[in-house]
C-alpha positions as CSV (number, residue, x, y, z in Angstrom):
1,M,0.0,0.0,0.0
2,S,2.8,2.5,0.8
3,Y,4.2,2.0,-2.7
4,L,0.9,3.2,-4.2
5,K,1.1,6.3,-2.1
6,I,4.3,7.2,-3.8
7,L,3.8,5.7,-7.2
8,I,0.5,7.3,-8.1
9,P,1.6,10.9,-7.4
10,V,4.9,10.3,-9.2
11,A,3.1,8.8,-12.2
12,F,0.6,11.6,-12.4
13,S,3.4,14.2,-12.2
14,V,5.4,12.6,-15.0
15,I,2.3,12.4,-17.2
16,F,1.3,16.0,-16.5
17,I,4.7,17.4,-17.1
18,S,5.0,15.4,-20.4
19,Y,1.7,16.8,-21.5
20,L,2.7,20.4,-20.8
21,M,6.0,20.0,-22.6
22,A,4.2,18.6,-25.7
23,Q,1.8,21.5,-25.8
24,G,4.3,24.4,-25.5
25,D,6.1,26.6,-27.9
26,V,7.6,24.6,-30.7
27,T,10.6,25.9,-32.7
28,Y,13.0,24.1,-34.9
29,D,16.0,24.5,-37.3
30,H,14.6,24.9,-40.8
31,S,18.0,24.3,-42.3
32,K,17.4,20.6,-41.8
33,N,14.2,20.7,-43.8
34,P,15.0,20.6,-47.5
35,Y,11.4,21.4,-48.4
36,Y,11.2,24.7,-46.5
37,S,11.2,27.8,-48.7
38,H,9.6,31.2,-48.7
39,T,10.0,31.5,-52.5
40,D,9.2,28.1,-53.9
41,N,5.5,27.7,-54.7
42,K,5.6,24.3,-56.2
43,P,3.6,21.6,-54.4
44,V,5.6,19.4,-52.0
45,K,4.7,15.7,-52.0
46,V,6.4,14.1,-49.1
47,R,5.4,10.9,-47.2
48,D,4.5,11.3,-43.6
49,A,7.4,9.0,-42.6
50,E,9.8,11.5,-44.1
51,W,8.0,14.5,-42.4
52,K,8.3,12.6,-39.1
53,K,12.1,12.5,-39.5
54,I,12.3,16.2,-40.3
55,L,9.7,17.9,-38.0
56,P,9.7,18.3,-34.2
57,A,7.1,16.0,-32.6
58,G,4.8,18.9,-31.7
59,V,4.8,20.3,-35.2
60,Y,4.3,16.8,-36.8
61,Q,1.4,16.0,-34.5
62,I,-0.5,19.1,-35.5
63,A,0.5,19.3,-39.2
64,R,0.4,15.6,-40.2
65,E,-2.0,14.1,-37.6
66,Q,-4.5,16.9,-37.5
67,G,-3.8,17.6,-33.8
68,T,-4.2,20.9,-32.0
69,E,-2.4,22.7,-29.3
70,R,-4.1,23.8,-26.1
71,A,-5.5,27.3,-26.2
72,Y,-3.1,30.0,-25.0
73,T,-0.1,27.7,-25.2
74,G,1.1,27.9,-28.8
75,K,3.1,30.5,-30.6
76,Y,1.7,33.8,-31.9
77,W,-1.8,33.7,-30.2
78,D,-0.8,37.0,-28.5
79,N,1.6,38.3,-31.2
80,H,0.9,41.9,-32.3
81,A,3.9,42.6,-34.4
82,K,3.6,43.5,-38.1
83,G,4.8,40.8,-40.5
84,T,4.0,37.7,-42.4
85,Y,2.9,34.3,-41.2
86,Y,4.3,31.2,-43.0
87,C,3.6,27.4,-42.9
88,A,6.2,26.1,-40.4
89,V,6.4,22.8,-42.4
90,C,7.2,24.1,-45.9
91,G,7.6,27.9,-45.6
92,N,4.5,28.8,-47.8
93,A,3.3,32.4,-47.1
94,L,-0.2,32.2,-45.5
95,Y,-1.3,35.4,-43.7
96,S,-0.4,39.0,-43.2
97,S,-0.5,40.5,-39.7
98,D,-2.9,43.1,-41.2
99,A,-5.6,40.3,-41.3
100,K,-4.9,39.1,-37.7
101,F,-7.5,40.0,-35.1
102,E,-8.1,39.4,-31.4
103,S,-10.5,36.5,-31.3
104,H,-10.1,35.7,-27.6
105,T,-9.9,32.0,-28.3
106,G,-6.3,31.4,-27.4
107,W,-5.2,30.7,-31.0
108,P,-4.0,33.1,-33.7
109,S,-6.9,34.2,-35.8
110,F,-7.1,35.9,-39.2
111,F,-10.1,37.1,-41.3
112,Q,-8.5,36.3,-44.6
113,A,-5.6,34.4,-46.2
114,L,-2.6,36.2,-47.8
115,N,-3.9,35.0,-51.2
116,K,-6.4,32.5,-52.5
117,N,-3.6,30.1,-53.5
118,S,-2.2,29.8,-50.0
119,L,-4.7,27.5,-48.4
120,T,-7.0,24.5,-49.1
121,L,-10.4,24.2,-47.3
122,K,-12.1,20.9,-46.8
123,T,-15.0,19.8,-44.7
124,D,-14.1,17.6,-41.7
125,P,-15.4,14.0,-41.9
126,D,-18.0,14.9,-39.2
127,G,-19.3,17.7,-41.4
128,D,-19.2,20.2,-38.5
129,R,-16.1,22.1,-39.3
130,T,-13.9,23.2,-42.2
131,E,-10.3,22.2,-42.0
132,V,-7.6,24.6,-43.3
133,T,-4.5,23.0,-44.8
134,C,-1.4,24.5,-46.5
135,K,-1.9,24.4,-50.3
136,R,1.8,23.7,-50.9
137,C,2.4,20.8,-48.5
138,G,-1.0,19.7,-47.3
139,S,-0.3,20.2,-43.6
140,H,-3.1,20.8,-41.2
141,L,-3.1,24.4,-39.9
142,G,-6.5,24.7,-38.1
143,H,-10.1,25.5,-39.0
144,V,-12.1,28.3,-40.5
145,F,-15.4,29.5,-39.0
146,D,-18.1,32.0,-40.1
147,D,-18.0,34.1,-37.0
148,G,-15.1,36.5,-37.8
149,P,-15.1,40.2,-38.3
150,A,-15.7,42.3,-41.5
151,P,-14.9,42.4,-44.3
152,T,-15.0,38.6,-44.7
153,G,-16.9,37.3,-41.7
154,K,-14.4,34.5,-41.5
155,R,-12.2,33.4,-38.5
156,Y,-9.2,31.3,-39.6
157,C,-8.4,29.8,-36.3
158,M,-4.8,28.5,-36.6
159,D,-2.5,26.4,-34.5
160,G,0.4,28.7,-33.8
161,N,2.9,25.9,-33.5
162,V,2.5,25.2,-37.3
163,L,3.1,28.8,-38.2
164,D,6.3,30.8,-38.5
165,F,6.4,34.5,-38.3
166,E,8.7,37.0,-40.0
167,A,8.5,40.5,-38.7
168,G,8.3,43.5,-41.1
169,K,6.9,42.0,-44.2
């Protein structure tokens, strides 16, 4: 019985800390990703097994397994700098900070994409939401909803850990 008094709190602590670490800010060295480019617009066709070798686990889980980060834990949910947001997987330009707005959801939100060729929209299998993927590499970025501000009425609710940001552009 005394082992359980020690084992249960230790196991809970390990699980909880692992969960928090998996949800936090995710950065990685793009120089090890041969598909990452801010200038190449050609579609990238790469198997998930290859992405798994290149991407950090947190980025892979969201981008390739349609995961999500916990609200208020990912990158850029509270970023107010001017610049451009890119796909963290392939470098495709996605959003301008001029289209970012305060949605109070805990995820970075935009009312429009940088251009119509940046994203692909598809209805989730349950039919309840519309998934947003990067048009260049097919990575999951988040979802779009019809409750955003003018002029589009859209809220592109993105997972910040699958975005990169470059200030000033």
